[in-house]
N, CA, C and O atoms as a Maestro MAE file, in Angstrom:
{
 s_m_m2io_version
 :::
 2.0.0
}

f_m_ct {
 s_m_title
 :::
 protein
 m_atom[260] {
  # First column is atom index #
  i_m_mmod_type
  r_m_x_coord
  r_m_y_coord
  r_m_z_coord
  i_m_residue_number
  s_m_chain_name
  s_m_pdb_residue_name
  s_m_pdb_atom_name
  i_m_atomic_number
  :::
  1 25 6.074 -9.829 23.278 1 A "MET " " N  " 7
  2 3 6.176 -9.697 24.716 1 A "MET " " CA " 6
  3 2 6.557 -11.053 25.309 1 A "MET " " C  " 6
  4 15 6.159 -12.100 24.797 1 A "MET " " O  " 8
  5 25 7.317 -11.020 26.373 2 A "LEU " " N  " 7
  6 3 7.732 -12.220 27.079 2 A "LEU " " CA " 6
  7 2 6.531 -12.822 27.805 2 A "LEU " " C  " 6
  8 15 5.790 -12.119 28.492 2 A "LEU " " O  " 8
  9 25 6.353 -14.111 27.646 3 A "GLN " " N  " 7
  10 3 5.283 -14.810 28.355 3 A "GLN " " CA " 6
  11 2 5.933 -15.834 29.277 3 A "GLN " " C  " 6
  12 15 6.762 -16.634 28.843 3 A "GLN " " O  " 8
  13 25 5.555 -15.805 30.544 4 A "ILE " " N  " 7
  14 3 6.101 -16.724 31.538 4 A "ILE " " CA " 6
  15 2 4.994 -17.681 31.935 4 A "ILE " " C  " 6
  16 15 3.926 -17.264 32.385 4 A "ILE " " O  " 8
  17 25 5.261 -18.981 31.760 5 A "ARG " " N  " 7
  18 3 4.270 -19.998 32.098 5 A "ARG " " CA " 6
  19 2 4.784 -20.840 33.247 5 A "ARG " " C  " 6
  20 15 5.921 -21.312 33.231 5 A "ARG " " O  " 8
  21 25 3.946 -21.020 34.232 6 A "GLY " " N  " 7
  22 3 4.317 -21.848 35.372 6 A "GLY " " CA " 6
  23 2 3.382 -21.612 36.539 6 A "GLY " " C  " 6
  24 15 2.610 -20.654 36.562 6 A "GLY " " O  " 8
  25 25 3.469 -22.508 37.505 7 A "LYS " " N  " 7
  26 3 2.635 -22.442 38.694 7 A "LYS " " CA " 6
  27 2 3.063 -21.268 39.564 7 A "LYS " " C  " 6
  28 15 4.253 -21.074 39.814 7 A "LYS " " O  " 8
  29 25 2.097 -20.491 40.021 8 A "ALA " " N  " 7
  30 3 2.400 -19.304 40.820 8 A "ALA " " CA " 6
  31 2 3.114 -19.653 42.120 8 A "ALA " " C  " 6
  32 15 3.862 -18.832 42.650 8 A "ALA " " O  " 8
  33 25 2.897 -20.842 42.633 9 A "SER " " N  " 7
  34 3 3.520 -21.235 43.898 9 A "SER " " CA " 6
  35 2 4.943 -21.769 43.723 9 A "SER " " C  " 6
  36 15 5.624 -22.037 44.713 9 A "SER " " O  " 8
  37 25 5.400 -21.926 42.481 10 A "SER " " N  " 7
  38 3 6.742 -22.452 42.226 10 A "SER " " CA " 6
  39 2 7.802 -21.406 42.564 10 A "SER " " C  " 6
  40 15 7.741 -20.272 42.090 10 A "SER " " O  " 8
  41 25 8.766 -21.795 43.382 11 A "ILE " " N  " 7
  42 3 9.839 -20.866 43.745 11 A "ILE " " CA " 6
  43 2 10.634 -20.446 42.513 11 A "ILE " " C  " 6
  44 15 11.103 -19.310 42.441 11 A "ILE " " O  " 8
  45 25 10.792 -21.341 41.549 12 A "ASN " " N  " 7
  46 3 11.540 -21.001 40.337 12 A "ASN " " CA " 6
  47 2 10.791 -19.986 39.486 12 A "ASN " " C  " 6
  48 15 11.410 -19.099 38.899 12 A "ASN " " O  " 8
  49 25 9.477 -20.101 39.411 13 A "VAL " " N  " 7
  50 3 8.674 -19.112 38.686 13 A "VAL " " CA " 6
  51 2 8.786 -17.765 39.391 13 A "VAL " " C  " 6
  52 15 8.931 -16.731 38.739 13 A "VAL " " O  " 8
  53 25 8.720 -17.777 40.706 14 A "ARG " " N  " 7
  54 3 8.820 -16.520 41.453 14 A "ARG " " CA " 6
  55 2 10.176 -15.850 41.249 14 A "ARG " " C  " 6
  56 15 10.253 -14.621 41.216 14 A "ARG " " O  " 8
  57 25 11.248 -16.634 41.111 15 A "LYS " " N  " 7
  58 3 12.576 -16.058 40.848 15 A "LYS " " CA " 6
  59 2 12.598 -15.324 39.511 15 A "LYS " " C  " 6
  60 15 13.165 -14.237 39.403 15 A "LYS " " O  " 8
  61 25 11.981 -15.917 38.497 16 A "VAL " " N  " 7
  62 3 11.948 -15.289 37.172 16 A "VAL " " CA " 6
  63 2 11.080 -14.036 37.204 16 A "VAL " " C  " 6
  64 15 11.444 -13.020 36.612 16 A "VAL " " O  " 8
  65 25 9.937 -14.095 37.886 17 A "LEU " " N  " 7
  66 3 9.071 -12.921 37.998 17 A "LEU " " CA " 6
  67 2 9.800 -11.781 38.712 17 A "LEU " " C  " 6
  68 15 9.710 -10.624 38.299 17 A "LEU " " O  " 8
  69 25 10.505 -12.106 39.758 18 A "TRP " " N  " 7
  70 3 11.257 -11.105 40.513 18 A "TRP " " CA " 6
  71 2 12.346 -10.488 39.647 18 A "TRP " " C  " 6
  72 15 12.523 -9.270 39.647 18 A "TRP " " O  " 8
  73 25 13.076 -11.317 38.908 19 A "THR " " N  " 7
  74 3 14.134 -10.816 38.028 19 A "THR " " CA " 6
  75 2 13.565 -9.877 36.977 19 A "THR " " C  " 6
  76 15 14.128 -8.813 36.720 19 A "THR " " O  " 8
  77 25 12.454 -10.266 36.369 20 A "CYS " " N  " 7
  78 3 11.820 -9.399 35.360 20 A "CYS " " CA " 6
  79 2 11.397 -8.073 35.974 20 A "CYS " " C  " 6
  80 15 11.562 -7.020 35.359 20 A "CYS " " O  " 8
  81 25 10.855 -8.120 37.177 21 A "ALA " " N  " 7
  82 3 10.436 -6.886 37.844 21 A "ALA " " CA " 6
  83 2 11.642 -5.993 38.137 21 A "ALA " " C  " 6
  84 15 11.577 -4.781 37.932 21 A "ALA " " O  " 8
  85 25 12.735 -6.577 38.612 22 A "GLU " " N  " 7
  86 3 13.942 -5.806 38.919 22 A "GLU " " CA " 6
  87 2 14.548 -5.176 37.670 22 A "GLU " " C  " 6
  88 15 15.079 -4.067 37.727 22 A "GLU " " O  " 8
  89 25 14.468 -5.881 36.540 23 A "LEU " " N  " 7
  90 3 15.042 -5.385 35.287 23 A "LEU " " CA " 6
  91 2 14.040 -4.590 34.455 23 A "LEU " " C  " 6
  92 15 14.350 -4.159 33.345 23 A "LEU " " O  " 8
  93 25 12.843 -4.399 34.993 24 A "ASP " " N  " 7
  94 3 11.770 -3.657 34.325 24 A "ASP " " CA " 6
  95 2 11.443 -4.253 32.954 24 A "ASP " " C  " 6
  96 15 11.264 -3.527 31.975 24 A "ASP " " O  " 8
  97 25 11.370 -5.582 32.900 25 A "ILE " " N  " 7
  98 3 11.009 -6.302 31.678 25 A "ILE " " CA " 6
  99 2 9.510 -6.559 31.706 25 A "ILE " " C  " 6
  100 15 8.991 -7.145 32.656 25 A "ILE " " O  " 8
  101 25 8.823 -6.123 30.668 26 A "GLN " " N  " 7
  102 3 7.384 -6.362 30.597 26 A "GLN " " CA " 6
  103 2 7.124 -7.819 30.250 26 A "GLN " " C  " 6
  104 15 7.817 -8.403 29.416 26 A "GLN " " O  " 8
  105 25 6.126 -8.397 30.893 27 A "PHE " " N  " 7
  106 3 5.803 -9.798 30.656 27 A "PHE " " CA " 6
  107 2 4.338 -10.036 30.976 27 A "PHE " " C  " 6
  108 15 3.680 -9.217 31.618 27 A "PHE " " O  " 8
  109 25 3.853 -11.158 30.519 28 A "GLU " " N  " 7
  110 3 2.549 -11.635 30.968 28 A "GLU " " CA " 6
  111 2 2.765 -13.048 31.486 28 A "GLU " " C  " 6
  112 15 3.606 -13.785 30.972 28 A "GLU " " O  " 8
  113 25 2.007 -13.418 32.499 29 A "ARG " " N  " 7
  114 3 2.176 -14.720 33.113 29 A "ARG " " CA " 6
  115 2 0.935 -15.570 32.905 29 A "ARG " " C  " 6
  116 15 -0.193 -15.094 33.031 29 A "ARG " " O  " 8
  117 25 1.164 -16.831 32.586 30 A "GLN " " N  " 7
  118 3 0.074 -17.788 32.435 30 A "GLN " " CA " 6
  119 2 0.293 -18.893 33.454 30 A "GLN " " C  " 6
  120 15 1.340 -19.539 33.465 30 A "GLN " " O  " 8
  121 25 -0.690 -19.106 34.302 31 A "ASP " " N  " 7
  122 3 -0.594 -20.133 35.337 31 A "ASP " " CA " 6
  123 2 -0.927 -21.487 34.735 31 A "ASP " " C  " 6
  124 15 -2.038 -21.695 34.248 31 A "ASP " " O  " 8
  125 25 0.032 -22.412 34.766 32 A "THR " " N  " 7
  126 3 -0.208 -23.752 34.228 32 A "THR " " CA " 6
  127 2 -0.821 -24.672 35.266 32 A "THR " " C  " 6
  128 15 -1.321 -25.740 34.913 32 A "THR " " O  " 8
  129 25 -0.797 -24.296 36.520 33 A "GLN " " N  " 7
  130 3 -1.361 -25.060 37.630 33 A "GLN " " CA " 6
  131 2 -0.860 -26.495 37.665 33 A "GLN " " C  " 6
  132 15 -1.546 -27.384 38.169 33 A "GLN " " O  " 8
  133 25 0.325 -26.721 37.136 34 A "GLY " " N  " 7
  134 3 0.945 -28.033 37.219 34 A "GLY " " CA " 6
  135 2 0.288 -29.110 36.388 34 A "GLY " " C  " 6
  136 15 0.571 -30.293 36.578 34 A "GLY " " O  " 8
  137 25 -0.581 -28.730 35.473 35 A "SER " " N  " 7
  138 3 -1.298 -29.732 34.684 35 A "SER " " CA " 6
  139 2 -0.399 -30.308 33.593 35 A "SER " " C  " 6
  140 15 0.437 -29.607 33.022 35 A "SER " " O  " 8
  141 25 -0.585 -31.581 33.320 36 A "VAL " " N  " 7
  142 3 0.179 -32.262 32.271 36 A "VAL " " CA " 6
  143 2 -0.729 -32.375 31.050 36 A "VAL " " C  " 6
  144 15 -1.148 -33.468 30.671 36 A "VAL " " O  " 8
  145 25 -1.021 -31.244 30.451 37 A "SER " " N  " 7
  146 3 -1.877 -31.226 29.268 37 A "SER " " CA " 6
  147 2 -1.014 -31.398 28.023 37 A "SER " " C  " 6
  148 15 0.188 -31.135 28.065 37 A "SER " " O  " 8
  149 25 -1.610 -31.834 26.919 38 A "PRO " " N  " 7
  150 3 -0.842 -31.944 25.671 38 A "PRO " " CA " 6
  151 2 -0.183 -30.621 25.275 38 A "PRO " " C  " 6
  152 15 0.926 -30.613 24.739 38 A "PRO " " O  " 8
  153 25 -0.862 -29.512 25.537 39 A "GLU " " N  " 7
  154 3 -0.292 -28.198 25.208 39 A "GLU " " CA " 6
  155 2 0.974 -27.940 26.031 39 A "GLU " " C  " 6
  156 15 1.984 -27.485 25.493 39 A "GLU " " O  " 8
  157 25 0.920 -28.229 27.331 40 A "ASN " " N  " 7
  158 3 2.089 -28.001 28.183 40 A "ASN " " CA " 6
  159 2 3.245 -28.913 27.801 40 A "ASN " " C  " 6
  160 15 4.394 -28.474 27.788 40 A "ASN " " O  " 8
  161 25 2.963 -30.175 27.489 41 A "VAL " " N  " 7
  162 3 4.015 -31.117 27.110 41 A "VAL " " CA " 6
  163 2 4.660 -30.695 25.797 41 A "VAL " " C  " 6
  164 15 5.866 -30.867 25.621 41 A "VAL " " O  " 8
  165 25 3.876 -30.147 24.875 42 A "SER " " N  " 7
  166 3 4.444 -29.711 23.593 42 A "SER " " CA " 6
  167 2 5.378 -28.516 23.772 42 A "SER " " C  " 6
  168 15 6.260 -28.291 22.943 42 A "SER " " O  " 8
  169 25 5.194 -27.757 24.837 43 A "GLN " " N  " 7
  170 3 6.027 -26.585 25.083 43 A "GLN " " CA " 6
  171 2 7.285 -26.928 25.871 43 A "GLN " " C  " 6
  172 15 8.327 -26.302 25.678 43 A "GLN " " O  " 8
  173 25 7.199 -27.895 26.738 44 A "THR " " N  " 7
  174 3 8.356 -28.314 27.530 44 A "THR " " CA " 6
  175 2 8.224 -29.791 27.860 44 A "THR " " C  " 6
  176 15 7.490 -30.173 28.772 44 A "THR " " O  " 8
  177 25 8.930 -30.606 27.119 45 A "THR " " N  " 7
  178 3 8.817 -32.057 27.294 45 A "THR " " CA " 6
  179 2 9.357 -32.519 28.638 45 A "THR " " C  " 6
  180 15 9.000 -33.602 29.102 45 A "THR " " O  " 8
  181 25 10.212 -31.719 29.275 46 A "THR " " N  " 7
  182 3 10.748 -32.090 30.586 46 A "THR " " CA " 6
  183 2 9.807 -31.709 31.719 46 A "THR " " C  " 6
  184 15 10.018 -32.115 32.862 46 A "THR " " O  " 8
  185 25 8.769 -30.932 31.414 47 A "MET " " N  " 7
  186 3 7.792 -30.446 32.390 47 A "MET " " CA " 6
  187 2 8.446 -29.624 33.502 47 A "MET " " C  " 6
  188 15 7.969 -29.613 34.637 47 A "MET " " O  " 8
  189 25 9.524 -28.950 33.173 48 A "ILE " " N  " 7
  190 3 10.200 -28.074 34.124 48 A "ILE " " CA " 6
  191 2 9.636 -26.672 33.961 48 A "ILE " " C  " 6
  192 15 9.479 -26.191 32.839 48 A "ILE " " O  " 8
  193 25 9.330 -26.012 35.076 49 A "VAL " " N  " 7
  194 3 8.855 -24.637 35.033 49 A "VAL " " CA " 6
  195 2 9.920 -23.746 35.638 49 A "VAL " " C  " 6
  196 15 10.702 -24.216 36.465 49 A "VAL " " O  " 8
  197 25 9.982 -22.507 35.269 50 A "PRO " " N  " 7
  198 3 9.100 -21.844 34.328 50 A "PRO " " CA " 6
  199 2 9.499 -22.105 32.883 50 A "PRO " " C  " 6
  200 15 10.641 -22.455 32.585 50 A "PRO " " O  " 8
  201 25 8.539 -21.928 32.006 51 A "THR " " N  " 7
  202 3 8.788 -21.951 30.575 51 A "THR " " CA " 6
  203 2 8.575 -20.534 30.066 51 A "THR " " C  " 6
  204 15 7.560 -19.906 30.366 51 A "THR " " O  " 8
  205 25 9.522 -20.041 29.306 52 A "LEU " " N  " 7
  206 3 9.418 -18.705 28.737 52 A "LEU " " CA " 6
  207 2 9.081 -18.820 27.271 52 A "LEU " " C  " 6
  208 15 9.547 -19.727 26.581 52 A "LEU " " O  " 8
  209 25 8.273 -17.899 26.802 53 A "ARG " " N  " 7
  210 3 7.930 -17.860 25.383 53 A "ARG " " CA " 6
  211 2 8.147 -16.438 24.891 53 A "ARG " " C  " 6
  212 15 7.640 -15.475 25.466 53 A "ARG " " O  " 8
  213 25 8.912 -16.333 23.816 54 A "VAL " " N  " 7
  214 3 9.124 -15.052 23.152 54 A "VAL " " CA " 6
  215 2 8.723 -15.275 21.710 54 A "VAL " " C  " 6
  216 15 9.392 -16.013 20.986 54 A "VAL " " O  " 8
  217 25 7.635 -14.644 21.279 55 A "GLY " " N  " 7
  218 3 7.105 -14.916 19.943 55 A "GLY " " CA " 6
  219 2 6.642 -16.356 19.874 55 A "GLY " " C  " 6
  220 15 5.796 -16.779 20.661 55 A "GLY " " O  " 8
  221 25 7.195 -17.112 18.935 56 A "MET " " N  " 7
  222 3 6.828 -18.519 18.793 56 A "MET " " CA " 6
  223 2 7.886 -19.448 19.389 56 A "MET " " C  " 6
  224 15 7.750 -20.668 19.291 56 A "MET " " O  " 8
  225 25 8.927 -18.905 19.999 57 A "GLN " " N  " 7
  226 3 10.041 -19.684 20.544 57 A "GLN " " CA " 6
  227 2 9.828 -19.947 22.034 57 A "GLN " " C  " 6
  228 15 9.553 -19.022 22.798 57 A "GLN " " O  " 8
  229 25 9.954 -21.206 22.444 58 A "PHE " " N  " 7
  230 3 9.863 -21.575 23.853 58 A "PHE " " CA " 6
  231 2 11.252 -21.837 24.399 58 A "PHE " " C  " 6
  232 15 12.093 -22.436 23.729 58 A "PHE " " O  " 8
  233 25 11.485 -21.387 25.616 59 A "VAL " " N  " 7
  234 3 12.758 -21.606 26.292 59 A "VAL " " CA " 6
  235 2 12.444 -22.199 27.658 59 A "VAL " " C  " 6
  236 15 11.719 -21.591 28.445 59 A "VAL " " O  " 8
  237 25 12.979 -23.372 27.946 60 A "THR " " N  " 7
  238 3 12.786 -23.992 29.251 60 A "THR " " CA " 6
  239 2 14.029 -23.755 30.083 60 A "THR " " C  " 6
  240 15 15.149 -23.980 29.624 60 A "THR " " O  " 8
  241 25 13.828 -23.307 31.291 61 A "LEU " " N  " 7
  242 3 14.939 -23.000 32.179 61 A "LEU " " CA " 6
  243 2 15.102 -24.083 33.228 61 A "LEU " " C  " 6
  244 15 14.122 -24.652 33.710 61 A "LEU " " O  " 8
  245 25 16.319 -24.354 33.569 62 A "ARG " " N  " 7
  246 3 16.591 -25.194 34.733 62 A "ARG " " CA " 6
  247 2 17.313 -24.295 35.718 62 A "ARG " " C  " 6
  248 15 18.419 -23.825 35.454 62 A "ARG " " O  " 8
  249 25 16.683 -24.064 36.845 63 A "VAL " " N  " 7
  250 3 17.262 -23.207 37.869 63 A "VAL " " CA " 6
  251 2 17.976 -24.096 38.869 63 A "VAL " " C  " 6
  252 15 17.373 -25.000 39.447 63 A "VAL " " O  " 8
  253 25 19.262 -23.840 39.073 64 A "THR " " N  " 7
  254 3 20.033 -24.622 40.038 64 A "THR " " CA " 6
  255 2 20.388 -23.746 41.221 64 A "THR " " C  " 6
  256 15 20.418 -22.519 41.119 64 A "THR " " O  " 8
  257 25 20.646 -24.366 42.300 65 A "HIS " " N  " 7
  258 3 20.945 -23.623 43.536 65 A "HIS " " CA " 6
  259 2 22.422 -23.627 43.790 65 A "HIS " " C  " 6
  260 15 22.879 -23.057 44.780 65 A "HIS " " O  " 8
  :::
 }
 m_bond[259] {
  # First column is bond index #
  i_m_from
  i_m_to
  i_m_order
  :::
  1 1 2 1
  2 2 3 1
  3 3 4 2
  4 3 5 1
  5 5 6 1
  6 6 7 1
  7 7 8 2
  8 7 9 1
  9 9 10 1
  10 10 11 1
  11 11 12 2
  12 11 13 1
  13 13 14 1
  14 14 15 1
  15 15 16 2
  16 15 17 1
  17 17 18 1
  18 18 19 1
  19 19 20 2
  20 19 21 1
  21 21 22 1
  22 22 23 1
  23 23 24 2
  24 23 25 1
  25 25 26 1
  26 26 27 1
  27 27 28 2
  28 27 29 1
  29 29 30 1
  30 30 31 1
  31 31 32 2
  32 31 33 1
  33 33 34 1
  34 34 35 1
  35 35 36 2
  36 35 37 1
  37 37 38 1
  38 38 39 1
  39 39 40 2
  40 39 41 1
  41 41 42 1
  42 42 43 1
  43 43 44 2
  44 43 45 1
  45 45 46 1
  46 46 47 1
  47 47 48 2
  48 47 49 1
  49 49 50 1
  50 50 51 1
  51 51 52 2
  52 51 53 1
  53 53 54 1
  54 54 55 1
  55 55 56 2
  56 55 57 1
  57 57 58 1
  58 58 59 1
  59 59 60 2
  60 59 61 1
  61 61 62 1
  62 62 63 1
  63 63 64 2
  64 63 65 1
  65 65 66 1
  66 66 67 1
  67 67 68 2
  68 67 69 1
  69 69 70 1
  70 70 71 1
  71 71 72 2
  72 71 73 1
  73 73 74 1
  74 74 75 1
  75 75 76 2
  76 75 77 1
  77 77 78 1
  78 78 79 1
  79 79 80 2
  80 79 81 1
  81 81 82 1
  82 82 83 1
  83 83 84 2
  84 83 85 1
  85 85 86 1
  86 86 87 1
  87 87 88 2
  88 87 89 1
  89 89 90 1
  90 90 91 1
  91 91 92 2
  92 91 93 1
  93 93 94 1
  94 94 95 1
  95 95 96 2
  96 95 97 1
  97 97 98 1
  98 98 99 1
  99 99 100 2
  100 99 101 1
  101 101 102 1
  102 102 103 1
  103 103 104 2
  104 103 105 1
  105 105 106 1
  106 106 107 1
  107 107 108 2
  108 107 109 1
  109 109 110 1
  110 110 111 1
  111 111 112 2
  112 111 113 1
  113 113 114 1
  114 114 115 1
  115 115 116 2
  116 115 117 1
  117 117 118 1
  118 118 119 1
  119 119 120 2
  120 119 121 1
  121 121 122 1
  122 122 123 1
  123 123 124 2
  124 123 125 1
  125 125 126 1
  126 126 127 1
  127 127 128 2
  128 127 129 1
  129 129 130 1
  130 130 131 1
  131 131 132 2
  132 131 133 1
  133 133 134 1
  134 134 135 1
  135 135 136 2
  136 135 137 1
  137 137 138 1
  138 138 139 1
  139 139 140 2
  140 139 141 1
  141 141 142 1
  142 142 143 1
  143 143 144 2
  144 143 145 1
  145 145 146 1
  146 146 147 1
  147 147 148 2
  148 147 149 1
  149 149 150 1
  150 150 151 1
  151 151 152 2
  152 151 153 1
  153 153 154 1
  154 154 155 1
  155 155 156 2
  156 155 157 1
  157 157 158 1
  158 158 159 1
  159 159 160 2
  160 159 161 1
  161 161 162 1
  162 162 163 1
  163 163 164 2
  164 163 165 1
  165 165 166 1
  166 166 167 1
  167 167 168 2
  168 167 169 1
  169 169 170 1
  170 170 171 1
  171 171 172 2
  172 171 173 1
  173 173 174 1
  174 174 175 1
  175 175 176 2
  176 175 177 1
  177 177 178 1
  178 178 179 1
  179 179 180 2
  180 179 181 1
  181 181 182 1
  182 182 183 1
  183 183 184 2
  184 183 185 1
  185 185 186 1
  186 186 187 1
  187 187 188 2
  188 187 189 1
  189 189 190 1
  190 190 191 1
  191 191 192 2
  192 191 193 1
  193 193 194 1
  194 194 195 1
  195 195 196 2
  196 195 197 1
  197 197 198 1
  198 198 199 1
  199 199 200 2
  200 199 201 1
  201 201 202 1
  202 202 203 1
  203 203 204 2
  204 203 205 1
  205 205 206 1
  206 206 207 1
  207 207 208 2
  208 207 209 1
  209 209 210 1
  210 210 211 1
  211 211 212 2
  212 211 213 1
  213 213 214 1
  214 214 215 1
  215 215 216 2
  216 215 217 1
  217 217 218 1
  218 218 219 1
  219 219 220 2
  220 219 221 1
  221 221 222 1
  222 222 223 1
  223 223 224 2
  224 223 225 1
  225 225 226 1
  226 226 227 1
  227 227 228 2
  228 227 229 1
  229 229 230 1
  230 230 231 1
  231 231 232 2
  232 231 233 1
  233 233 234 1
  234 234 235 1
  235 235 236 2
  236 235 237 1
  237 237 238 1
  238 238 239 1
  239 239 240 2
  240 239 241 1
  241 241 242 1
  242 242 243 1
  243 243 244 2
  244 243 245 1
  245 245 246 1
  246 246 247 1
  247 247 248 2
  248 247 249 1
  249 249 250 1
  250 250 251 1
  251 251 252 2
  252 251 253 1
  253 253 254 1
  254 254 255 1
  255 255 256 2
  256 255 257 1
  257 257 258 1
  258 258 259 1
  259 259 260 2
  :::
 }
}
């Protein structure tokens, strides 16, 4: 299952959540609350949210306007 990690107040996280809802993609969301923990840094060294995880693979997105 797709896992979306990021702060709930982030506009970029909300864009991904909205897209998943529109495409009827099942996901679970984990709120990182903007913390710079070793776990978060290991998943995305750029600290850009949202971070997507599918299985053991992490994908960091850069959303541009």
